[in-house]
C-alpha positions in Angstrom: 15.5 -51.3 2.9 14.0 -50.6 -0.5 17.1 -51.2 -2.5 17.1 -52.2 -6.2 19.3 -55.2 -5.2 16.1 -56.6 -3.6 14.3 -56.5 -6.9 16.8 -59.0 -8.3 18.9 -56.2 -9.8 22.3 -54.7 -9.2 22.1 -51.4 -7.3 23.2 -48.5 -9.4 26.8 -47.4 -8.9 25.9 -43.8 -9.0 23.0 -41.3 -9.1 23.7 -40.1 -12.7 21.2 -42.3 -14.6 18.3 -41.2 -12.3 19.5 -37.6 -12.4 19.3 -37.5 -16.1 15.9 -39.1 -16.1 14.3 -36.9 -13.5 16.1 -33.9 -14.7 14.4 -34.2 -18.1 11.1 -34.7 -16.3 11.5 -31.7 -14.1 12.5 -29.5 -17.0 9.4 -30.7 -19.0 7.3 -30.0 -15.9 8.6 -26.4 -15.8 7.8 -26.0 -19.5 4.3 -27.4 -19.1 3.7 -25.1 -16.1 4.9 -22.1 -18.0 2.6 -22.8 -21.0 -0.3 -23.7 -18.7 0.0 -20.3 -16.9 0.5 -18.5 -20.2 -2.7 -20.1 -21.6 -4.6 -19.0 -18.5 -3.3 -15.4 -18.9 -4.2 -15.5 -22.6 -7.6 -16.8 -22.0 -8.4 -14.2 -19.3 -7.1 -11.4 -21.7 -9.3 -12.7 -24.5 -12.5 -13.3 -22.5 -12.1 -11.2 -19.3 -14.0 -14.1 -17.5 -12.7 -15.4 -14.2 -15.0 -18.4 -14.6 -13.3 -19.4 -17.8 -9.9 -19.0 -16.2 -11.0 -21.2 -13.2 -12.6 -23.7 -15.6 -9.2 -24.4 -17.2 -7.7 -25.2 -13.7 -10.6 -27.5 -12.9 -10.4 -29.3 -16.2 -6.7 -30.0 -15.4 -7.1 -31.2 -11.8 -10.2 -33.4 -12.2 -8.8 -35.6 -15.0 -5.5 -35.9 -13.0 -7.4 -37.2 -10.1 -9.5 -39.6 -12.2 -6.5 -40.9 -14.1 -4.4 -41.6 -11.2 -5.7 -45.1 -10.5 -4.9 -46.0 -14.2 -1.5 -44.5 -13.8 -0.9 -46.7 -10.8 -1.9 -49.9 -12.7 0.3 -48.9 -15.6 3.2 -48.2 -13.4 3.0 -51.7 -11.9 2.1 -53.7 -15.0 3.7 -52.1 -18.0 7.4 -51.9 -18.7 8.6 -48.6 -17.3 10.5 -47.1 -20.2 7.8 -47.6 -22.9 5.2 -46.3 -20.4 7.2 -43.2 -19.7 7.6 -42.6 -23.4 3.9 -43.0 -24.0 2.8 -40.7 -21.2 5.4 -38.0 -22.1 4.3 -38.2 -25.7 0.7 -37.7 -24.7 1.6 -34.4 -23.0 4.1 -33.3 -25.7 2.0 -33.9 -28.7 -0.9 -31.7 -27.3 1.6 -28.9 -26.9 2.7 -29.2 -30.5 -0.9 -29.1 -31.6 -1.6 -26.0 -29.5 1.4 -24.4 -31.1 0.3 -25.3 -34.6 -3.3 -24.0 -34.0 -2.0 -20.7 -32.5 0.5 -19.9 -35.3 -2.1 -20.7 -37.9 -4.6 -18.4 -36.3 -7.1 -21.2 -35.7 -6.9 -21.5 -31.9 -10.3 -21.5 -30.2 -11.4 -21.7 -26.6 -12.6 -25.4 -26.8 -9.1 -26.4 -28.0 -7.7 -25.0 -24.8 -10.3 -26.9 -22.8 -9.4 -30.1 -24.6 -5.6 -29.4 -24.0 -6.4 -28.9 -20.2 -8.2 -32.2 -20.0 -5.3 -34.1 -21.8 -2.6 -32.4 -19.7 -4.5 -33.4 -16.6 -4.7 -37.0 -17.8 -0.9 -37.0 -18.4 -0.2 -35.6 -14.9 -2.4 -38.3 -13.3 -0.5 -41.0 -15.2 3.0 -39.6 -14.7 3.1 -39.2 -10.9 2.7 -42.8 -9.8 4.9 -43.9 -12.7 7.9 -41.9 -11.6 7.4 -42.3 -7.9 7.4 -46.1 -8.3 10.6 -45.9 -10.5 12.6 -43.9 -8.0 13.4 -46.8 -5.5 14.4 -48.9 -8.5 17.2 -46.5 -9.5 18.2 -45.0 -6.2 19.8 -46.8 -3.2 17.6 -47.0 -0.1 20.0 -44.8 1.9 19.7 -42.1 -0.6 16.0 -42.1 -1.2 15.1 -39.4 1.3 17.8 -37.0 0.0 16.8 -37.5 -3.5 13.2 -37.1 -2.8 14.0 -33.9 -1.0 15.8 -32.5 -4.0 13.1 -33.5 -6.4 10.3 -31.9 -4.4 12.4 -28.8 -3.8 13.1 -28.3 -7.5 9.5 -29.0 -8.5 8.3 -26.5 -5.8 10.7 -23.8 -6.9 9.5 -24.3 -10.4 5.9 -23.7 -9.4 6.9 -20.5 -7.6 9.2 -19.2 -10.4 6.9 -20.2 -13.2 4.2 -17.5 -12.7 6.7 -14.7 -12.6 8.6 -16.0 -15.6 5.4 -16.8 -17.6 4.1 -13.3 -17.0 7.3 -11.7 -18.1 7.6 -13.9 -21.2 4.0 -13.6 -22.4 4.2 -9.8 -21.9 7.4 -9.5 -24.0 7.0 -12.2 -26.6 3.5 -13.6 -26.5 2.0 -17.1 -25.9 3.7 -18.6 -28.9 7.1 -18.5 -27.2 5.8 -20.2 -24.2 4.4 -23.1 -26.2 7.8 -23.3 -28.1 9.6 -23.6 -24.8 7.0 -26.4 -23.6 7.6 -28.3 -26.9 11.4 -28.0 -26.5 11.4 -29.2 -22.9 9.2 -32.1 -24.1 11.8 -33.2 -26.6 14.6 -33.0 -24.0 12.6 -35.1 -21.6 11.9 -37.7 -24.2 15.6 -37.8 -25.1 16.5 -38.3 -21.4 14.1 -41.3 -21.1 15.5 -42.9 -24.2 19.1 -42.4 -23.1 18.7 -44.0 -19.7 18.3 -47.7 -18.8 15.1 -47.9 -16.7 14.7 -51.1 -14.6 11.3 -52.7 -14.2 9.6 -53.9 -11.0 8.9 -57.7 -10.6 5.5 -58.6 -12.1 3.0 -60.7 -10.2 -0.1 -60.0 -12.3 -3.1 -62.3 -12.0 -4.5 -63.8 -15.1 -7.7 -62.2 -16.2 -7.6 -59.4 -13.6 -9.1 -56.1 -14.9 -7.8 -52.7 -14.2 -10.2 -51.8 -11.4 -9.6 -55.1 -9.5 -5.8 -54.4 -9.9 -6.2 -50.8 -8.4 -8.3 -52.3 -5.6 -5.4 -54.5 -4.7 -3.4 -51.3 -4.1 -6.3 -49.7 -2.1 -6.5 -52.8 0.1 -2.9 -52.7 0.9 -3.2 -49.1 2.1 -6.4 -49.9 4.1 -5.0 -52.9 5.9 -1.9 -51.0 7.0 -3.4 -48.4 9.4 -0.2 -46.4 9.8 0.1 -45.9 6.1 -3.6 -45.1 5.8 -3.2 -42.6 8.6 -0.2 -40.9 7.0 -2.0 -40.6 3.7 -5.0 -38.9 5.4 -2.6 -36.7 7.4 -0.9 -35.4 4.2 -4.2 -34.9 2.4 -5.6 -32.8 5.2 -2.4 -30.8 5.3 -2.7 -30.2 1.5 -6.3 -29.0 2.1 -5.3 -26.4 4.7 -2.1 -25.4 2.8 -4.3 -24.8 -0.2 -6.5 -22.5 1.8 -3.4 -20.4 2.5 -2.5 -20.4 -1.2 -6.0 -19.1 -2.2 -5.7 -16.0 0.1 -2.0 -15.1 0.4 -1.6 -13.3 -3.0 -4.8 -11.3 -2.7 -3.9 -10.4 0.8 -0.4 -9.2 -0.4 -1.9 -7.2 -3.2 -4.0 -5.3 -0.7 -1.0 -4.6 1.4 1.5 -3.6 -1.3 2.2 -3.4 -5.0 2.3 -6.3 -7.4 6.1 -5.9 -7.8 6.6 -6.1 -4.0 4.2 -9.0 -3.6 6.2 -10.9 -6.2 9.4 -10.2 -4.2 7.7 -11.5 -1.0 6.6 -14.8 -2.8 10.1 -15.1 -4.2 11.4 -15.3 -0.6 9.1 -18.3 -0.2 10.9 -19.9 -3.1 14.1 -19.6 -1.1 12.4 -21.5 1.7 11.6 -24.4 -0.8 15.3 -24.5 -1.7 16.3 -24.5 2.0 13.9 -27.3 2.7 15.3 -29.4 0.0 18.9 -28.9 1.1 17.9 -29.5 4.8 16.3 -32.8 3.7 19.7 -33.9 2.5 20.9 -33.6 6.2 17.8 -35.4 7.5 18.0 -38.2 4.9 19.6 -40.7 7.2 17.1 -40.2 10.0 15.4 -43.5 11.1 12.3 -41.6 12.1 11.3 -39.6 9.0 7.6 -39.5 10.3 8.8 -37.2 13.1 9.8 -34.7 10.4 6.5 -35.2 8.6 4.7 -34.1 11.8 7.2 -31.4 12.8 7.0 -29.8 9.3 3.2 -29.8 9.7 3.6 -27.9 12.9 6.0 -25.3 11.5 3.6 -24.8 8.6 0.7 -24.1 11.1 2.9 -21.6 13.1 3.9 -19.8 9.9 0.2 -19.5 8.8 -0.7 -18.1 12.2 2.1 -15.5 12.1 1.1 -14.5 8.6 -2.5 -14.0 9.7 -1.7 -11.6 12.6 0.7 -9.2 10.9 0.8 -6.6 8.2 4.6 -6.4 8.3 5.8 -7.5 4.8 9.2 -8.7 6.2 7.5 -10.9 8.8 5.1 -12.3 6.2 8.0 -13.1 3.9 9.8 -14.9 6.7 6.5 -16.8 7.5 6.1 -17.8 3.9 9.8 -19.0 3.8 9.1 -21.2 6.8 5.9 -22.6 5.4 7.6 -23.4 2.0 10.7 -24.8 3.7 8.5 -27.3 5.5 6.8 -28.5 2.3 9.6 -30.5 0.6 10.6 -31.9 4.0 7.1 -33.3 4.6 6.6 -34.4 1.0 10.0 -36.1 0.7 9.7 -37.7 4.0 6.3 -39.2 3.5 7.2 -40.2 -0.1 10.2 -42.1 1.3 8.3 -43.8 4.0 5.8 -45.1 1.3 8.6 -46.2 -1.0 10.2 -48.2 1.9 7.1 -49.8 3.2 5.4 -50.9 -0.1 6.5 -53.8 -2.4 7.8 -52.7 -5.8 5.1 -54.6 -7.6 2.4 -52.6 -5.8 4.1 -49.2 -5.4 2.6 -47.6 -8.4 -1.0 -48.4 -7.3 -0.3 -47.4 -3.7 1.3 -44.1 -4.9 -1.8 -43.5 -7.1 -4.1 -43.9 -3.9 -1.9 -41.3 -2.2 -2.0 -39.0 -5.2 -5.8 -39.2 -5.5 -6.2 -38.2 -1.9 -3.6 -35.4 -2.0 -4.7 -33.9 -5.4 -8.4 -33.9 -4.3 -7.7 -31.5 -1.5 -6.6 -28.3 -3.3 -9.7 -28.0 -5.6 -11.9 -28.6 -2.6 -10.0 -25.9 -0.7 -10.4 -23.4 -3.6 -14.1 -24.1 -3.8 -14.6 -23.4 -0.1 -11.9 -20.9 0.8 -12.7 -18.2 -1.8 -16.4 -17.8 -1.0 -15.6 -18.0 2.8 -13.1 -15.2 2.5 -15.4 -12.9 0.3 -18.8 -13.6 1.9 -18.0 -14.5 5.5 -14.6 -13.4 6.8 -14.2 -10.1 5.0 -17.6 -8.8 6.2 -16.8 -9.9 9.8 -13.5 -8.0 9.8 -14.5 -4.8 8.0 -14.8 -1.6 10.1 -17.9 -2.1 12.3 -18.1 -5.8 11.5 -19.1 -8.3 14.2 -15.6 -9.3 15.1 -13.8 -5.9 14.5 -13.8 -5.1 18.2 -12.7 -8.5 19.4 -10.6 -10.5 16.9 -9.8 -7.3 15.2 -7.6 -6.3 18.1 -5.3 -9.2 17.0 -5.6 -9.2 13.2 -6.6 -5.6 12.5 -9.6 -4.5 10.6 -10.4 -3.2 7.1 -9.7 -4.7 3.6 -7.9 -8.0 3.6 -8.2 -8.6 7.3 -10.9 -11.2 6.7 -8.5 -13.1 4.5 -5.9 -12.7 7.3 -8.4 -14.2 9.7 -9.1 -17.2 7.4 -5.3 -17.7 7.2 -5.1 -17.6 11.0 -7.9 -20.1 11.4 -6.3 -22.5 8.8 -3.0 -22.1 10.7 -4.6 -23.1 14.0 -6.3 -26.1 12.4 -2.9 -27.1 10.9 -1.1 -26.8 14.3 -3.9 -28.9 15.9 -3.6 -31.5 13.1 0.2 -31.7 13.8 -0.4 -32.2 17.6 -3.1 -34.9 16.9 -0.6 -36.6 14.6 2.0 -36.7 17.2 -0.5 -38.1 19.8 -1.6 -40.8 17.4 0.4 -44.1 17.9 -0.9 -45.3 14.6 0.8 -42.5 12.7 3.8 -41.9 14.9 4.9 -45.5 14.9 4.2 -46.2 11.2 8.0 -46.8 10.5 8.4 -49.3 13.4 5.0 -51.1 13.2 5.3 -51.7 9.4 8.3 -53.7 8.1 10.3 -52.7 5.0 8.9 -54.7 2.2 10.2 -58.2 1.6 10.1 -59.3 -2.1 10.7 -62.9 -1.1 7.1 -63.3 0.4 3.9 -63.9 -1.6 2.0 -60.9 -2.6 -1.2 -62.3 -1.0 0.6 -62.6 2.3 1.8 -59.0 1.9 -1.9 -57.9 2.0 -2.5 -59.2 5.5 -2.4 -56.5 8.1 0.5 -56.6 10.6 0.1 -59.0 13.6 0.2 -56.1 16.1 -2.1 -53.7 14.6 -2.2 -50.3 16.3 -5.4 -48.7 17.4 -7.4 -47.0 14.7 -7.8 -43.2 14.7 -5.8 -40.1 15.0 -5.4 -40.1 18.7 -3.0 -42.4 20.6 
């Protein structure tokens, strides 16, 4: 298993050091999310432009994707603690600069664009760094449970943050959100300083540049077909789930008031918490890939149910089911990756996974929004082409086109889950790929398994 002892280190006697480290990071993540949403609200209030608001989101996501390969190389080649301090400082200093500009009355739109770019860069550097550190500080038999808690807390933060940010900026203004962000940055930095962070063994090659080093991680994924299939599986899942996220809030706002819509989304937050707790019970499962595929199927069913009903209680239950599945799938797939990849390559492999996963939501946003407005809504309005056929299932009128898009995405998600289960390449990833062995040469680790399963998503 992927224990710290196999890195030539003594396994931690308890979970406390990692809890301190990741607790500070999650708190900082919440602060950054709050300030990011607050900045978006402030920009929209100042400009009234949806394009400007969307531009901030794009300027955060694209640098995160582009910087992920560099984050993977840094995670595998730099000492962990200095790297964490440097990346956290990059994010924290920008928050302090934004706070100073706002309080001095000199904050301009281009400052916010620059802040979005730097925040995205920090995100791209942070994720592989911390994902590669987890198995160095957590015993192998606790990895799945710990990953479940981390993903659940992060997911709850993303759900709670919009409600909290809206309330705080309405009562106190943007400056208080930036103060909170700066405060959580200081706490995160203190947590990193307080904890002893182990390093992975280094097997760097003399004269190797950054891109060659990243390609080494990509080759590792490419040559292990089960791992490659799992990364594509989760990326496609993220794309389909992002489609759901694009339409669910507008759909709720058509059905009910903003306050009730917020309450329905809060029930989804309880689903994330339930999924994290359930992951603790599933942590010792020898077949985590089963839960990855099953969670995908549950998400598809939830999206289908949400697309065919206007009952708010049923929609809330469907959201809770979909959000419950999210930490189970994320934690399980992350744990499989951490168990199957050598520590000296884990940062780069994690960056490959992150690039694939983070590329999906912006693509879904670009496709789903115009599809909903220009194709599905006209089809499902009164007298529309599908109003007398599909309309019998989904209903007709405002919002039912978005409901149909949600239904279609749910069917596609369910089909993906069935295809994943039928794929021997994906289904047997944990048995076909050995847990990593740090005693063998890195070059040998790049060779594909002797009994390579058949390529493709069908078994």
